[in-house]
N, C-alpha and C positions, 0 to 999 in steps of 0.2 A: 504494500500500500504506500501511498505518497505521504510519508510523515512530515515532509517539508511543508506540504500544503496544510496539514493540520496545525503545524507550528504557526504558519501565517494567519490562520483563522483564530487561534487561541491567544496568541501573544497580545493583541490589542485589548483583550478582556483583562489580562493580568496587569497591563501597564497602567491602568487607572490608579493602582495602589501607589505608584511612584510619581505619576504626572498630574493627577487631579488633586483638588484641594481637600476633599472630604476626609480621606484617610489621615492625612497629616493633621487636620483639625481635630479629629477624634483622638489621635495619639497625643497631641499637644494638650488637649483638655484633661487627659489623665495626669499630666505633669511631666511628660518627656520634654526636655529643654530644647532640643534641636531635632531637625529632620533625621539626622543619623542616629541619634539616641533611639528614636522611634523605629527606624528601619531595622537596626540590629536587634532591638528588644523584641519586636513583633515577628520578624522573620525567623529568628533563632529560637524563639520560645517553644515551638513544637518539639525541639530536641530535649527540653527540660533544662534545669539549671546547670548546664555544663560550663566549664571554664572557657575563657577566651581562646585558649589554644585549640579547643575542639571546634568552636565557631569559625576560627580562622581556617582550619582544615576543611570544614564543610563548605564554606563560602568560596574558598580557593583563590579568588581573583583579587582580594584585597592585600595591600602591602603589609609587611610585618608591623605589628603594633596597632594597626587601625582597629581591629576588633577589640583589643584590650582597652581602647579609649572609651568603649561603651559597655562592654560586658566584663564583669557582672554589675557594674554601677547602675546601669539602666534599669535593673530589676530591684535595686535596693529598697525602694519605697513603692514600686508598682509591680504587683504580682504578674508573672508572665501570662497567666490566663487572661488577665484584663487587657493586656496588650494584644493578644490574639483576637479577643472579642472586638476591640476597637478597630483593628485592621479589617476585620470582616464587615463590621457595620459601615465604615467609611467607604470601603471598596464597593460594596453592594450599592450604597447610595449613589456613587459615581456612575456605575453601570446603569442603574435605573434612571438617573437624570438624563443620560446621553441617549439611551436606546428606547426608553419608554417601556411599553409592555406589548411587544409584538406577539402575534398568536402562536408562533412556533417556539417561543423561548422556553416554556416548561418542558417541551419534548426535547429540545436541545440540551437542557440541563440534565434531564433524566439519562439520555444517551451518553453525555459526557461523563456523568457520574458512574455509569456502568463501566466505561473504559477506565476511568481514573482509579477505581477501586479493584481492578482485576489483575494488575501486574505484580510479579514477584518483587519483594522489597530487598532481596539480597544485594548488598553492595550499593544500595541507594539510600544514603543517610538522610538527606533532606526529604526525599519522598516518603521514607519510612516514618519520619517525624510527622509529616502532614497526615499520613494514614491513621495516626492515633487520634486525630481530632474528630469530633462528631460532625456528621453531614448535616448541613443546615436544611431546614424544612422549606424555607422561602425559596422559590425557584430562582430568583435573581441572585441571591446569596449562594445558592447551590451551584449555579453556573460559574460564578467567580471562583468559588472554593475548588471546584473540580478542575477548572482550567488551571488554577494555581498548583494543584497537585500534579497535573500533567507537566506543567512548566518545570517544577522541581525534579520530576522524574527525568525529563529531558536534560536538565542541567546536571544532574548526577552522571548521566551518560556522557555528556560533553566533557566533564572533568576527567572521567575515565579515559576518554580519547586523548585529552591533553596530556595526562600523565603518561600514557603509552607512547606518545610522541616526544616526550621529554620537554614539554613546553610548560613553564611555570605561569603563575597568575599574571605577573607583569608582562611577560613575553606574550601572553595571550592577548593582552590589551594592545600591544604594539601591532601584532598581526591583524587584529580586528580593525584597528585604526587604518592601517594601510589598505585593507580590503575594502574599506568604505571611503577611500580617497582622501583620508586625512593625512596631510604632510606638512611639516615633519610629524612623524608619529608621536614624538615626545610632547606635542602640543595637545594631544587628546585629553579631554577633560578628566578622565578617570586616573590619569597618571602625571599630568603636567605639574602637579604640586609636589611630586616626590623629589628627594634630593638629587641634584644633577649628577652626583657621583654614582648613585644607584642606577639612574637611567642610562648613564654612559656604560656601566657594566653590562646592563641588559642588551644594549645595542651592539656592544663589542661581542658578546656571546652569540648573538644571532648572526653577526658577520662571520665569526669564526666557523660557524656551522654552514655557511654558504647560503643562508636564508634571506639575507638582505645584502645589498651592495654597499660600496663605499659612501654613496649618497644617502643611505638609509631607506632605499626603496626595495621592493620585492625583487628577488631573483626568480628564475623559473622554478628552482628547487623550492623556494619559499612559497610560491603560489601553489605548487603541487602538494606541499605538506599541508597548507591551509585547507585545500580542497579535500584532502584525504581525511582530515579531522572532521570537517563538516559532513562528509559522506558517512563516516562511522557514527557520528552523532545521530544522523537521521536513522541509520540502521538500528542503533540501540534504543531509539525512541519508539520502536514499533510494538513491543509487547502489549501495552494497554489496549491498543486498537484491535488486537486479535480476539478480544472478547466480543466484538461486534460482528454481526453478519455483514455481508457485502451490502445488503439492502439497508441495514441500519446505518452503516457508514455513509452511504449515499444520502440517506435522510438527514444525518447529522450535519453533513457538509451543506446541504440545501438550507437547513434551518439556521446554521451559523452565518452563512454568507451575508444576509441583510443586517444581522446584528453587528458583525465585524465591520461592515461597510460604514455604518454610522459611527462606530468608535474610531475608525481610521480617519474619517472626515473631520472628527472633532479632535484628532491628535491624542485620543484617550485622556483628554483633560476636561 
């Protein structure tokens, strides 16, 4: 099946958590002082009260020390369960505001939930954490929740692909930046704030492997490696959808397309 197409349909549902106002407002109302306090506290909370080192390993793409600036202090006065609930409330409110109540939403939520709760959790840390949470009864909340479960499942597989290719979190950001036409890659928003020495080490390492050239642009080998990682990520994302029949999968795609179109048009904001 085309897991890349499913990613394209599901990702805009998940992105309201990060781009729209409602989730951040809910988390701020709990007492989280900054966006990143709320982000780390609510996303990591399904793992339980694990130390920053575990969150750093599970999230993978953040620089050394970034998780520790928020975990466990973000949970000191706000129980993780409250952050999880606030994230769900805010995200569902954003989806509802943007897409309204289209007739196929409940069916899309049901089919997405069937897929999202059917895959093995072995080796899928973030997905396994999400699987421990209750499934919301509200269709909009269930749609977001199940989409987010599938996003974490795919993310766990992407990390496995990166580890197998010997690409660390910061290196992954460089590769992603170049793939999206951001040059120099060091200007990418997720890494531009890192110490120049650290960025220089990362770029040197990628050059030494022949993945980027002297100017910091992709070599053919770099493009091929990036594509192989994406292909493996797509392959590893397939198991949840194996729970759906071909007819159910076609129905899910048909119901999601108008929902996703509204979210894309709004920039998931």
